[in-house]
C-alpha distance (Angstrom), angle and dihedral (degrees) to the residues before:
residue distance angle dihedral
X1 . . .
X2 3.83 . .
X3 3.80 111.3 .
X4 3.80 123.0 -168.6
X5 3.82 110.2 -129.6
X6 3.79 139.1 167.3
X7 3.78 110.1 -146.9
X8 3.81 99.8 -170.7
X9 3.82 125.4 48.4
X10 3.82 128.0 142.9
X11 3.78 123.7 -143.5
X12 3.81 130.1 -155.2
X13 3.82 86.6 -81.7
X14 3.80 89.5 76.5
X15 3.82 108.4 78.0
X16 3.82 90.6 -141.9
X17 3.80 91.8 58.3
X18 3.80 126.4 85.0
X19 3.78 117.6 -97.8
X20 3.80 90.8 -120.0
X21 3.82 89.9 63.3
X22 3.78 88.2 101.3
X23 3.81 120.6 157.4
X24 3.82 95.0 -106.9
X25 3.82 92.7 45.2
X26 3.83 91.0 50.7
X27 3.79 92.4 48.3
X28 3.81 90.5 49.0
X29 3.75 93.5 50.1
X30 3.78 91.7 46.3
X31 3.82 88.9 52.5
X32 3.82 91.9 49.5
X33 3.82 90.2 48.0
X34 3.75 90.2 59.2
X35 3.81 98.3 -109.8
X36 3.77 122.6 149.4
X37 3.80 94.1 -165.2
X38 3.78 138.8 15.8
X39 3.82 139.5 178.1
X40 3.78 128.1 -132.9
X41 3.79 106.8 -146.2
X42 3.77 109.9 176.6
X43 3.77 122.4 178.1
X44 3.82 110.9 -83.9
X45 3.79 94.7 -29.3
X46 3.80 142.4 82.2
X47 3.79 99.0 -169.4
X48 3.82 96.5 116.9
X49 3.79 93.4 52.4
X50 3.84 97.3 91.0
X51 3.82 91.6 55.2
X52 3.78 91.1 42.7
X53 3.79 91.8 53.1
X54 3.76 92.1 49.6
X55 3.81 90.5 50.4
X56 3.80 91.8 47.1
X57 3.80 92.3 48.5
X58 3.81 91.1 55.0
X59 3.81 90.3 57.0
X60 3.80 96.4 41.3
X61 3.81 93.6 -109.9
X62 3.76 128.2 136.5
X63 3.83 118.3 -123.3
X64 3.80 116.0 -151.8
X65 3.82 104.7 -155.3
X66 3.77 113.9 -130.9
X67 3.80 149.2 135.3
X68 3.77 138.7 -154.7
X69 3.77 110.9 -118.1
X70 3.81 123.4 -159.0
X71 3.80 106.9 -146.7
X72 3.76 127.2 -150.0
X73 3.82 87.6 -97.0
X74 3.85 88.5 58.0
X75 3.81 89.6 -111.7
X76 3.82 117.6 142.3
X77 3.78 115.4 -131.8
X78 3.78 126.1 -178.4
X79 3.78 113.6 -138.7
X80 3.82 121.3 -164.4
X81 3.77 129.2 -162.6
X82 3.82 136.7 -164.2
X83 3.78 92.5 -129.4
X84 3.80 141.0 24.0
X85 3.79 88.1 -124.4
X86 3.81 92.4 59.8
X87 3.78 91.7 46.3
X88 3.83 91.7 50.7
X89 3.80 91.2 48.6
X90 3.79 92.5 52.0
X91 3.78 90.0 42.6
X92 3.79 90.3 62.2
X93 3.81 90.9 54.1
X94 3.79 90.8 45.8
X95 3.78 94.2 50.2
X96 3.78 90.2 54.6
X97 3.81 89.6 53.6
X98 3.79 94.0 57.7
X99 3.79 121.3 102.7
X100 3.80 123.7 -101.2
X101 3.84 96.7 -99.0
X102 3.77 112.9 126.0
X103 3.79 123.6 -145.4
X104 3.79 119.9 -98.8
X105 3.81 103.1 -160.7
X106 3.80 94.1 -163.6
X107 3.86 88.5 59.4
X108 3.79 105.0 31.0
X109 3.80 106.2 18.6
X110 3.77 136.3 -110.1
X111 3.81 125.8 -50.8
X112 3.77 104.6 -150.3
X113 3.80 128.2 178.3
X114 3.82 110.6 -158.6
X115 3.78 135.7 -169.5
X116 3.81 125.3 -129.7
X117 3.81 89.9 -83.8
X118 3.83 90.8 55.0
X119 3.78 92.1 -109.9
X120 3.79 111.6 148.3
X121 3.84 106.5 -119.3
X122 3.81 101.8 167.2
X123 3.79 143.9 15.8
X124 3.79 117.7 -146.4
X125 3.83 111.5 -134.8
X126 3.82 102.8 -164.1
X127 3.80 115.7 79.5
X128 3.78 106.0 -103.3
X129 3.81 98.2 -162.2
X130 3.80 94.7 62.5
X131 3.81 120.6 104.0
X132 3.78 121.1 -89.0
X133 3.78 122.1 -134.6
X134 3.82 91.2 -111.9
X135 3.77 118.3 108.2
X136 3.79 114.9 -148.6
X137 3.84 89.7 -99.0
X138 3.80 92.7 48.1
X139 3.78 91.5 45.1
X140 3.81 89.9 53.6
X141 3.79 93.7 52.3
X142 3.83 95.1 40.9
X143 3.77 94.8 47.9
X144 3.80 90.8 46.0
X145 3.84 88.7 64.5
X146 3.81 86.9 64.9
X147 3.78 95.1 40.0
X148 3.81 93.0 -100.2
X149 3.81 119.3 169.7
X150 3.83 114.8 -151.7
X151 3.78 124.0 -140.6
X152 3.85 116.7 171.5
X153 3.80 106.3 -128.3
X154 3.80 126.5 -122.3
X155 3.78 90.4 -21.9
X156 3.83 93.3 -174.1
X157 3.80 97.9 47.0
X158 3.76 134.3 81.6
X159 3.73 133.6 -28.8
X160 3.82 92.7 -57.9
X161 3.79 94.6 56.3
X162 3.77 114.5 106.3
X163 3.77 95.0 -121.4
X164 3.78 90.4 54.2
X165 3.79 100.2 39.7
X166 3.83 96.4 41.2
X167 3.78 102.0 17.1
X168 3.80 90.4 -131.0
X169 3.77 147.5 35.3
X170 3.84 103.8 -99.2
X171 3.80 121.1 -128.5
X172 3.79 90.2 -128.6
X173 2.93 137.0 77.4
X174 3.77 100.2 35.2
X175 3.77 112.8 -129.4
X176 3.82 131.6 -148.0
X177 3.79 94.6 -126.3
X178 3.79 141.3 -36.9
X179 3.78 124.2 -106.2
X180 3.79 110.3 -139.1
X181 3.79 123.8 -169.3
X182 3.78 111.8 -129.8
X183 3.77 119.3 -129.3
X184 3.78 94.1 32.1
X185 3.82 127.7 95.5
X186 3.78 115.9 -99.4
X187 3.78 133.9 174.9
X188 3.76 119.2 -111.1
X189 3.77 96.5 -74.7
X190 3.80 89.7 178.1
X191 3.80 84.8 81.5
X192 3.77 88.9 66.9
X193 3.77 90.3 62.1
X194 3.81 94.9 -122.8
X195 3.77 134.4 126.5
X196 3.78 115.6 -116.4
X197 3.77 122.3 -131.3
X198 3.79 127.0 -167.6
X199 3.80 124.9 -152.2
X200 3.76 139.8 171.2
X201 3.81 96.6 -120.7
X202 3.79 82.8 -152.4
X203 3.79 118.7 -163.8
X204 3.83 94.1 165.2
X205 3.75 130.4 46.6
X206 3.78 93.5 -117.8
X207 3.80 89.9 59.8
X208 3.79 91.3 64.9
X209 3.80 96.8 92.0
X210 3.79 136.9 141.2
X211 3.80 108.8 -27.1
X212 3.80 116.1 -97.4
X213 3.79 94.6 -155.8
X214 3.82 138.9 46.7
X215 3.76 122.7 -161.9
X216 3.78 120.3 -149.5
X217 3.78 109.9 -129.6
X218 3.81 126.7 -174.4
X219 3.76 115.3 -120.2
X220 3.80 126.2 -5.0
X221 3.81 99.9 -63.8
X222 3.79 115.0 116.6
X223 3.82 106.6 -173.3
X224 3.76 140.8 124.9
X225 3.81 88.1 -103.4
X226 3.81 93.1 53.5
X227 3.80 91.9 48.4
X228 3.81 92.2 44.8
X229 3.79 92.5 49.4
X230 3.80 91.9 49.4
X231 3.80 90.6 51.1
X232 3.82 90.9 46.6
X233 3.80 85.7 56.3
X234 3.80 89.2 56.3
X235 3.83 88.5 54.3
X236 3.82 92.6 50.0
X237 3.77 90.0 53.5
X238 3.81 91.7 47.9
X239 3.81 90.4 52.6
X240 3.81 90.1 52.6
X241 3.84 93.0 55.9
């Protein structure tokens, strides 16, 4: 069964996202866009995932828990988890790995944690868009302890894409897939042996539009677990190549 999904959306926890990117607003826009599932992938934090899951549940949507990690090499990697609890646990480890820079909202934007009613309940002080101390290799092994699946983000876009920051897709570690930004030139990533996924990387509500990717799920179950297990299967196949 082909399921429309957006793998990369930022909430109001990411300082680069609009303040109206609240969990309930995102879920509502995803529903209107015709998605059956979506991922919240804030920078270096998972704290808005509980509210996002509650909002998704109300609309009959599946939330794939995730986050967008900035590695020591300044490469952005999406990491996906089977459960919100696993994502939150890894998020605590990740937050401790960030540098000492504090957020300056007037320069970078607000970092809001919201509840399921979109009420702001907390403001995160440490700057979430700074690099963590994890190299890509260390991120792979650390996230694996929590069941994390790594997907390098927008590899062909900007200074934080893997092709720009590293100049290549490394042979190791093996990734689950590669996120490729549509409309921009990209080398023949098929040669890397990975699936490509496409996402909105939405930072504003109007960027949550018709899904650019459909995942093929066995059976009729549309859930975070079904999506996660399907992606884990991609990783197993990658490791066999």
